[in-house]
N, C-alpha and C positions, 0 to 999 in steps of 0.2 A: 801060601794060601791059595786055595783053588778058586777060580772064577766061576760064579754061579751063572751070570748072565751078562751079556752086552746089551745095554739099552741106549737107544738113540731116536731121533726124529726121522720119520720115513723119508722126508724130503732132503735130509742132510746125512746120508750114510757116511760113517767114518771109514773110507776105503783103506787108508793106510793101516788102521788098526786091524781090520779083518785080514788084509794081506799079510801083515807081520804075524798075526796069530797062526795063519795057515802055514807059513814058512817055518815057524817055531814048533808046529805040531800041537798047538794048544786048541782043544775043542771049545767052540763057543755056542752057547744057546742065545738066540736072538730075540730081542723084544723091541720092535720098531713102532711102539705106540706113544712115544714121548711127543710133546708139543714141539713146534718148530723153533721155539726160543730156548729149548733145553740143550745142554751140552751132553755129548755122549759120555757114558759112564760104565764102569765095571761094578756089578753087584756081587759081593763075595758071600760065601756060605755063612759067615758070622754076622752078616748084616751090614758090614762096613762098605764104603763106597769110594771110588776114585772118579773124578770128573775131568773132562778136557781131552781132546783128541791126542795131543802130544804128551800129556801126562800118562795116558793109557799106553802110548807107543813106548815111552821110556820104561814103563813097568814091564812090558813084554821083553824089551831089550835086556833089562836086569835079570828077569826071571830065567831066561835061557842063556846064561853066560857063555856056555860052551860054543855057541854059534857066533859070538863076538858081534852080535847085532848092535850092541851099544859100545863097540870098540874093545880092543884087546887090553888097553891100559887107560889110565886117567887122562892122558893127553888126548888120545883119540876120542874119549867120551866128551871132553870139552870141545873138541872140534865138531863133534856131532851136535852138541848143544848150540854151537854157533850157527850151523846150517838150519837147525830147527827154529831158531829165532828169525832167520833170514827168509826161509821158504814161504811163509804166509804172504809175502809181497806178491807172489805169483797170482793170488786171487784178485788182485787189483788189475782190472782189464786194461786200463790206459797205459800201465807200465810193463805189460807182459813181455813185449818184444825186447825192451831194453834190458830187463832182468834175464831173459834167455840169452842175450848177448854176453852177459857176465859169466853165466854158467858155461856157455860154449867156450869162452876163453880159458876157464879153469879146466874143463874136461879135455882140452887139447893136449894136456900133459898128464892126465890122470884117467885111470880106468873106472874107479869109483870115487864117490865124493870124499870118503875118508878111508885111509888105509888101502889094503889090497883085497877087500872082500865086501860083500853086500852088508849095508848097515841100515838102521832105521832112518837115517838121513836120505839114502837112496829111495827108500820106500815112500817117505814123505814127499820127496820131489816128484816121484812118479804120480802120486795121488794129486799133487798140485797141477801137473800137466793135464791129467785126465779131467780135471774140472773145467778146463777151457778147451773143449774138443775142437771147435771151429777155428779158434786162433792157432792152436797147435797144428792142425792140419794145414792151415795156410802157411805157417812158417816152414813146415817140412817140405812143402812144394817149392818154396822160394830158394831152396838149396843154400841158405845162408848158414845153417846150423848143423854142419857135417858131424861134429863131435858129439853134440847133444843128441842127435838122431841115432848115431852109433851107440851111445850109451843106452838110450831108451830101448832100441831093438835088442841090444845085448842082454839086458836084464829081463826083458819080456820073453826072450827065447830060453835063457838059462833057467829062469824060474817061471816058466810059462804057466803052469797049473794055477798057482796062487793068483798071479796077476790077471789071468784070464777069467777065473772063476768069480773073482770079486765083482766085476761089472755084470756078469751073468746073473748074479743074485740081485742086482739092482733093476732088473728088467721089469719087475712088478710095478704097477702104477703107484703103489703105496710103500715101496721099499723092498727090503731083503726078503728072501724066502717065498716069494710069490711070483710065478712065471706067467707070462701071457699064454692063455690057452690057445692051442692050435697054431702057434707062431714059432718059427725057428729062432733059437737063441745063439746061432753061430756068431762068433765075434769077428769084427774087422781088425785091421792091423793096429788100431789105436786102443783095442781092448773094450770096444763098446758093441752092444748088441745091434746087429743090423736090422732087427725087427723094429727098432725105434729110431732108425736112421741116425744113429750116433748120439741120440739124446738120452740122457740118463734121468734127469729130474722131470717130474710131471710138469713143472712150470715151463721148462725148456721145450718139452714136447708140445705144449699148448701153443707155442709161438711159431710153429711151422706154418709156412704159406699154405693156404687152402689149395687142395689138389685141382688144378685146371690144366687144360691141354692147349698146346699151340696147334693151329690148323695145318694139316698136311705135314706134320713134323715126323721125321724118322730118327730113331735112336742112332747116335753116332754120326749123323749127317747135318745136324743143326749148327748154324753159325749165327751168332748175335753180335750186336755192337751197342756200346754205350757211348753216345756222341755229344758230350757237353761242349759249349762254346767257351773258350778261355777268356771270358770278359768279366769274370767275377769269381767268387769262391763258391764252392759246392754247398748248396743249402739243403734243407730237409726235403724239399720237393725233388731235387735231383737224387737224393738218397733213395727214394722209393724206386725210381727208374733204374738206378744202378743195381739195387738188390734184387729186383725182379729179373733183370737180365742174368744175374748170377744164379738165381734160383732155376730158371729154365735151362741154362747152359749145363748146370749140374744134373738136372732131371733127365735131359736127353744126351748126356755125355758128349756135349758138343764144345764148340770153341767160343770164346768171348774176346772181342776186340774192343779196346778203348780207343776211340778216335776223337782227337781234338778238332772240332769244326772251326778252324781259324780262317774265316773268310771275310772278316771285318777288321782290318788292321787298326782302325781308329779307336776300337774299344778293347783290343786284346794286348796282352803282354806276357813275357816269360814268367813274371811273378804268378800270374793266374794259372799258367800251365803247371808250374811246380806245386802250387797249393792244391789244384785239382788231383794231381797224381798222388800227393801225400794223403789227401782225404779218402781217395778211393782205396788205398791200401789200409787206412784206418778202419774202413768198413769190412775189412777181411775179404776184399774181392780179389780173387786170383785171375788174372787175365793172360791171354796167350800172346797178345802183341799190343803195342801202342803205335798208332798211326796218326797222321795229320792230314786234313783235307788238302793242305798246301803241298803235300807230297804228290798230288795228282793235278796240280795246276797245268802242266803241259798237256796232259790228255784232255782236261776239261776245255782248254782253249781250242784244241783240235776238234773236239765234238761240237763246240759252238759254231765253229766255221763250217763244219759239215752240214749242220742244220740250216745255216744261211743258204748254202748252195742247193739244199733240197727244198727250199721254200718254206721251211718249218720254223723259221725265226727271222726277225727283221730288226733293223736299227731304227730307233725312234728318237727324234730330237724335240718332241713336244715338251712345252714347259710343264713343270711338275703340277701346278695347280690345275691347269687345263687337262692334263692326263688324268688327274684324280676325278674331275667332273665327268669326263668322257667315260671313264670306266664305270663309275656309279650309274650313269644313265644308259650304259650299254651301247655307246656310240663308238664306232670303229675309228682308230686313229688315221689321220691322212697318210701317215707313213706306211700303213699296213700293205698298201698296194705298190710300194717301191719295188723296183726290179732288183735282181741279184747284184748287178754291177754297182748300183748306188749303195746297196747295203754293205757290200764288201769295201767300197771306198770309205764309208763312214766307220765301219768296223776297224779298218786300219788306222783311222784317226783316233779311235778309242785306244788302240794298242799303244800308241806313242803318247797319249795324254795331251793332245793338242787342244787349243782353244775350242776348236769345233768338236773334238771328241769328248771333252769333259761335259758337254751339254747333251750328250746322247746316252742312251742305254739300249741294251739288247733285250728284246722281248720274244717270247715264244708265241707262235701263231697257233692258238688253240681254238676257243669258241667264244667269240665276243657277245653272242646272243644268249649264252647259257645263263640261267638264273643263279647258278653258283658263281659268285664273283671271283672266286679263286681260279676259275678257268678262263677269265677274260684277259688273255694274253699277259701272263705274269712276267716279271722282269727276271732275266737270266744273268745279266752282267751290268755292273755300274763302274764308272771311273772313280778312283779314289787315290789321291796323290800321297797319302800317308804311307811312310815306310812300314813294311811288314816285319813283325818281330822275329821271323825266321828267315825270310828270303830278301829282306831289305827293300830296296827300290827297283828291284828287277821288273816288277809288274806295275802298270798304271791303272789296271782294272781288275776286279775280283768278282767271282761268281756269287750268286745269292744262295742261300740255304736251299731254296726250292729247286734250284738247278743242280747244285752239287750233290745233295743227299741221294736222290735216286741213282745217279751215275756211279758215285763211289760205292754205294751199297752193293750194286750189281758187280762192280769191278772187284771188290774184296770178297765176293762169294757169300754175302750175307743172305741167309735164307728167310729170316723173320726180322722185321724192323718193329720194335716195340715203341709205340708213340702214345702220348696221353690224349685224352678225348678232346682237348682243345684243338687238335690238328684234324679233326674229323672231316671238316669241309675241304681239307687239302689232300685227302686220300685219293680222290679222283684225279686231281692234278698230278700227284706222284706217279700213278700208273700211266696216265696219258704221256707224261714226259719220258718214262721208260720205254713206252711203245714207240714214240718218235725217234728215240735214240737207237732203237733196235737191240736193246740189252735184255738180259734175263729178268723175268719178273720176280720181285721180292714180295713175300707175304707181309701184310701189315697186321699187327696185333695191337688192339687198343686197350688201354687201362685208364682208370679215372685219375685225374690230377689230384694231388694231395693239397687240400686247403685247410689252413689252421685259423682258429679264431684270433682276432686282433692282430693279424699278421699279413704282411705284404711279401710275396715271393718273386715279384718282378725285379730282376737285376737292375733294371734302369731306375726303379724307384728306390731300391736299397742304395744304389750309387748316389742318389740325391742326399740321403742321410749321411753318407760318408763324406761327400764333397762339402756339405754345408755344416759340418762339425756337430751334427746332432748325435753322432756316435764316434767312437775313437778309432774306427777302422773296420775292416771286414771281419775281424775276429773279436769284435766287441760282443760281450755277453748278451746284449739286447738284439743282436742281428741273428736271424734264424739259420746261419751258416753252420756247417759241421764244426768248424773250429770255434765259432762263437758259442755254440751250445756246449762243447767240451770245456771251454774256458769257464762257463757258468757251472760246471760240475756234472754234466751229463756223461754217463758212461756209454761207450759205443754198443755194448751189449744190450742196453735198454733201448737205444735207437733201433737196432736190428730187430729186436722183438716187437717193438711198436709197429714197424713197417710190415714185417711179415704177417703179423695178425691181421692186417687189412687185406692182404692177398692181392690178386690181379683183377678184381672186380671192376666193372665199368660204371658202377653206381656212384653218382656224385654225393659227397658228404663233406661236412664241415667238422673237422676233428678238434677235440679239446686238448690243450696242452696239459691239462691236469692228468690225463690218462698216461701220457708219456712220463711225466715227473713221478707218478705213482709207481710205475714200473722201475724207474730209476731208484726210488727210495727202497724198494725191496732188495735191490742189489747192494746199496751202500750201507744200509742200516745194520745188517748183521755183522759188519766187519770194521766200520770206521771208528777210530778212537773217540772217546768222550773227553771234553775239556770244559773249563768254566770261564765265563766272562761276565763282567759287571759293567754296565754303562757308566761312563765317566761323569756325565752330568747328573746331578741330584743324587748320587750315591750316598748311602747312609752308613755311618759307623755303628757297630754294635760292640759294646764293651761287656765282656763276660767276666764278672768279678771273681769267679772261682776258676777261671781259665788258667792255662799253663803259664807259670811265671817266666819260663824261658821257652822260646819256640822249639818245637821238635818236628821232625820230618818222618812221614810214614809212606811206604811204597804201596800203592794200590793199583789194581788192574785198570787199564785205559778203557776196557770194555768187559763188563762183568760176565758176558756170555760168549766171549771170543778171546781166548788167550793169545792168539796170534797178534792182537793189537798191542801187546806189550804192557809195560807198567809205567806209571807216572809217580813223581814224588810230590806229596801234598804236605804243606807246612801248616801247623796248627799253632795259633797265637791267641792271646787274650783279646786283642782287637781285630775285628773282621769287617769287611765291606759287604753290604747287601744292596739289592736294587731298591730304588725309591718306591717302585710300584709294589714291591713286597712289604716295605716298611709301613705303608699306609693301610695295609690289610690287617696289621697286628694290633691287638688291644692289650692293655695292661693285664698282667698275670696269665696271659695266654701261653700255652706250650706249643712250640714249633719244632720242626725237625730240620737240623742243619745236615744237608746231604753229605754222605761219606764221613760223618762224625757222630751224630747222635742228637738227642733232644736238648732244648734249652727253654727256660721260662723267662719271658720278658717282664721285667719288674717296673721299668720306668720309660716313658716316652717324652723326649724333649723336643720342642718346636721353636722356631725363630719367630720374630715379630709378625711375619707374614702368614704364620700358621704352617709352614713347611717343616716336616720332621727332619731333624739334623742329627739326632743321636738316640740310640736305644741302649738301655742297660738291662742285663739279664744274668742269669746263672745257668751253668750247665746242669742238665739233668739226664746224664747218660744212661741211667737205668730205666728211663722212661721208654714206653713202647712207641715205635714209629707208626704203628697201626692206628693209634688213637688220635694223632694230630691231623689237623686240616691242612696246614701249610707245610710244604716241603720246600725249603729255601736253598738256592745256590748261593755260595759265598766265596770270598777270596780273603786270604790273610793280609793284614796291613804290614807289608814288607816292601823293601826297595826293589826286590827281584821281579815284581810284576812287569809284564810286557804291555806296551801300548798297542791297541788294535784299532783298525779302521774297518767297520763292518759296513758292507755295501749291499744295498738292496736294488733291484731292478724292476721295472714295469714294462708293459707293452709300449711299442713305439707309436701306436695309434689307438684312438679311443672308440673306434667303430668295430663292432664284433665281426661283421661280415662286409667285405668290400666287393663291389662288382668288378672283379679283377681279371678282365679278359686280357689275354696276352696280346701285346702289341704286335700286329701282323702287318707285314709289308706286302702289298699287292700292287704290282706295277711299280710306279715311282711314288706310291702313296703310303703314308703311315696313318693308319686309322686306329685311333686310340679312344675307345669308348669307356675307359676307366673313370670312376668318380675321381674328383680331385682330392687326392689323399692329403694334400697340404692343409686342407680344412679340418682334418681330424687328427693332426699330429698331437700326441700327448705332450703337454708342456713340461711335465716333470716325470722323468723316467729313471732317475738315479738318486738315491739318498744315501748319505754317509753318516755313520754314527760312531763317535769316539767311545772306546771302552778300554778296560784293563782285562788282561788275560792271565791265566796261571803261568808260572815261569817255564813249564814244560813246553809251551808253544814256541819258545825260541828255537826249538829244533825242527820246526816244520820246514818242509821243502816245497817249492813251487809245484802245484798240482796235487798236494796232499788233500784228502777229503777228511773232514772231522765233523763231529757234532758238538755244538755248544749246548750244554745241558739247559733245557727249558727255553732255548732260543731257536734251534733249528740246525740244519746242515749247512756247512760252508766249505768252500774250496779255497786253498791258499793261493792267491795270485801273486803276491809279493812277500817273500819270507823276510826274516829279520836280517837286514843287510848292515844297518847302522843303528846304534842305540837311539839316535835322535829321530829315526824314521819308524813309523808304525808298521806292524804286519798288516797287510791288506787281505781281507777275507771277503770272498763273494758268496752271498746267500744263495743256496740251492733250493728251488721250490720243492715242496714235498707232496704236491698233488692235491692240496686242499684249495678249494675255490677261492680266488682272490678277485676283488673288484678292481677295475681299471681306475686309475688316478688315486690308488690307495697311498701313494707317496706324497700326495698334496698335503700342505700343512694342515694340521688338525689341532684342536685345543690341547691335546695331550702331548703333541710333538710339534711345537710351534717353530716355524722357520722365521717368523717375524712377530712383533708384539701383537697380542690379541686385540681384536676390535673392541670398542667400547660396548658395554651391555646395551641391548635395545631397551627403549623406554617401557616401563611397566604399564600395561593398559589400565584404564580407569576402573574396569570391571574385574573383580577378584572373586575367587572361590575360597573364602577364608576357611581355614581349618583351625578350630579353637586351640588345638595343641601345637600346630605348626606355624601359626601366624600367617603372614603374607607370602610365605615361601611357595605356597601351592597355587600361584596365579596361573592363568592361561596366557598363551601368546602364540603367534603364528609359527607353524611347524618349521623346523630346521632340518635340512637333509643330512642324515647321518650315514649315508651309504659308504662314504669313504673313511669314516672314523674307525680307529682301532681302539676300543674301549678296554681299559683294565678290568679285571674281574671284580674289583672292589665296587664297581659302579653297577653291579647287578643287584637291584634294590632288594628284592625279596631275601636273598642270601645275606644281605647286609645286617638284617635284624634276626636272622633265624636262630642265632645262639644267644640272644639277649632276652632276659626275663622282665626287665623293667623298662617302660617307655622313656624314663628320664635318662637311663644309660644310653638308650638308642639315640636320643636327641643329642647327648654330649658327643657321641661318636660321629653322628651325622654332621654336626657343626664343624668338627675337626676335619672331616673329609672334604667339605665343600668350601672351606676357606681358600681363597685364591682361585677357585674353580667355579665361580658362579655361572659363567657362560655354559660350561659343560652341563652343569646341573639343570639349568633352565631348559637346555635343549632336550635333556632326557625327559623332563617333565612333560614338555610339549609333544614329544614323540609318543607318548601314551603309557610309559612305564608308570608315571605318577608317583605320588608319595603314599605310603601306607598309613592309614589311620588305625591306630592300635585298638580303637573301639570296634573295629570290624568293617568300617566303611572305607572305600578307596578314596 
C-alpha cells in the first residue's frame, strides 16, 4: 500500500521515520501542519492511517524486507522491538548519561544494535541522540563513550546522505521543507544546521542567550573562570553565573576554568566540593580544568609579604568593633603608620597562630578617605585555626576573597572575570589590588544577580534552615539548590532554557518561579506516563450493578499521545473508588464518564448520619457519549493490588515576596549585614502529606521517574516501593500556575485539626423567604489560602436544575457538615441566588 503523505507537528518532526524512508528509497510527501499534541502518521491512498513514530518505523522496516531494516528473522525482529521499547528513555534528560553508559557497554562488543547491519533500532537511537544535542555534545567531549561515538560516526558516514539531509529539512522555523532564506544549511558533526547553532526546534532556538559581547575580547584568546565557594550546594543563582561563563567561552572559543574558592575552612568541606562538581556537570558545562584557590596558598603568602615590604599592606591588631567604627567613620587605624619591621614581626606571629597573631589581621593600604568604603583598607588575611579540608593544619591564616581573587585570576591567565552586580562597589578595589601586586589587569564583566520571589539565595541563610531542621538537607525540594530543584522534578533542560532566556543583562529583576515551572511542564508533559490515584481519606465506593461479575484486565497506553511511555494494565470491577470531591458533585440520575472505561448513570446516593456521602449506586452506560457528560471521573478498582501512596506538596520557605537580600560583605574585620530579619517571615507550613491509593502499575516506579496523576498533577517518585508496608513517596511538581504562599495551611476542606466553632450569627439578618436564615451577613473571612472544590462555585451549582426545590435539596446535602465553609463563601460576596431573580 503506497504512502500518500507523512503528517506531523512542525515542532515535533519524526526524524527516525524520515531517515528510514530515505534509506529505504520510499518517497514522502510532507504535511507539517498538525497540532503539537498530534502523533506523526502515514496517510495512505485508500484513506487509511497509521499513527505513532515507532509504528511508522516498523511499517517501513516490514515494507522493504530486502534491506533487513526490521531484522533478517523473527529473533532479530524481537530484539529490535526490545530496543524500540528502551530507546524512548533517552528523551528523559536527567537519565541521559546513565542510559548512554548502558549503550556504550553494549556497543563495546557490537557494531550495530542488532545483527550485522543497520536496522530501524539504530535509526531510532540516532534520532534519540539528536534530540539532545547539547547533552550529546557534552558527552562526546568527555571521552567517556568511545564506542557509542564510534557507532554514531560510523553510521553517519556510511549512511551520510539520509542522516544529514533529515536535520537539514528541519532548519525551517515551522518544520520540514522550509529553509531559512539567505543562510547556509551546512551541517555540523552532529547533524544539525550551523545556521541555528545546533538548535532544531523553534522552542530551543528561542532559549539562546541574547547576543552580547565581552569588552576587548578576541576569539581564541578568552579565558574565563567560574569560582564558587565550597560552603554549600550549587543553587539557582550560581547556575546563572555558570551558564553565562559557558556561553561566553563557547562564543569566543576560549577556555573555562572551574575554580573552587576554598579560603574559609570553617565553612567548607569535601562534601560541598563533590556536590558542586556534580551539579556543574549536570548543567552540561564542559570545563578545561578544575583548580582550587588553596593550590596557590604559597604564592599568595609570598605576595602578601612583598606588599608589607613595599609599604602597601600592614598588620592591624585593632579590636573588631573598633575597626568597624573607624572604617565607617573614615578614621585611619593607629596601626596604619607602623613600620615594616613591626609589621613583619606581627605577620610572623600570624603565620604561627600565636596568641598575639590570632588578634591581628593583614590589611591593604588603599585609601581610607575614599567615599567607597570597599577601598578603606580591606582585610587581606585573617587567622583561622580550623583545619582546611585539603591542606589540613598546615596554615594558621587564610586569604580573603578580596585578596585572593585578583591575584589568582591574573596567575591563571583569566582575561574576563564575570561578576554579578552586587560586587559593583568592589570593582575599583579589585583593580587597585591588581595594580599594587603588579600583575596583569583582568577585565570585569558585570551581569545582574538572579533574584526569585519568596526565595533566599544567601548560603548563610539557607544553612540556617538546614541546621535548624526546617528542611531535610541541601537537596530538600524546598531549597533552591540544583539538587533540591531536581529532586522536586525540575529537568535540567528547563533550568538551562530559563537561565539563557534572561541573558547577560545588568538590569535587576525579580523572577517568578511560575515561568521556570511552565518551561518544565512543556518538557515533561509530552512524555510522562499517566497514572491514577484516589485520596484515602473520604473516598467513596461506587457499585455498578451491571458491572463485570468477574474482574477483567485491559492493557491501555500510559500516554495516549506518546507510545514511548509504554502500556499499563487496568482492572475493571463492579465496585470502584472515586474521590469524595467528585462524589459530592454528582446528583441522582446524572450521567458521568469514568475515564478509560465509559459512561455510567448514578441511580442512588447514600449518606451517613453526618450527611457525608459513603456510597453511590449506578449502572454502566457504555454506549453513552463522553461528549455529553459534565463530569469526567478518575477511579480505581476495589482490589487488593492497589499501592499506597504518600503525596507530598511543598511551599515557599518564606512568606515575603521580595527580601532586601544584600550579600553579606566583609570589609576589613567587619561583617555588615543589612538583610531584613528573614526569621520573621519563615513560612510555618511548607510541607503537606496526603495518603492515597494508586493503580497497581505504580509498583514498578523507580526513584526519579516523572509521572502525571490524572486530574491531580505531575509528580516525581522520590521513594519507590521497597516494602509492602511502606508507601511510595511522590513529590508534587509545580506546573507554573500561580500559587499563594501559605496554601498548605489548614483549610476547612483539608483540616489538619478540628474546625473551630461557628461564629455567632449576628442579630441582623437579610432573610430570604425561600432560603430562610442561611443568607445572613457576617464579618469577611480571608479565603486567599483556601483551595475550594468546584462544587462550591455557586452559579454552576444550579445551572442544570429546573426546579428551586431540587436546588434546595441539593444545596442542603452539600452544606451538611460544611457550615463554616458555606458561611465564608456567603460573606465573601458569592452570596446565595434567589431563584426569583434577586441576589
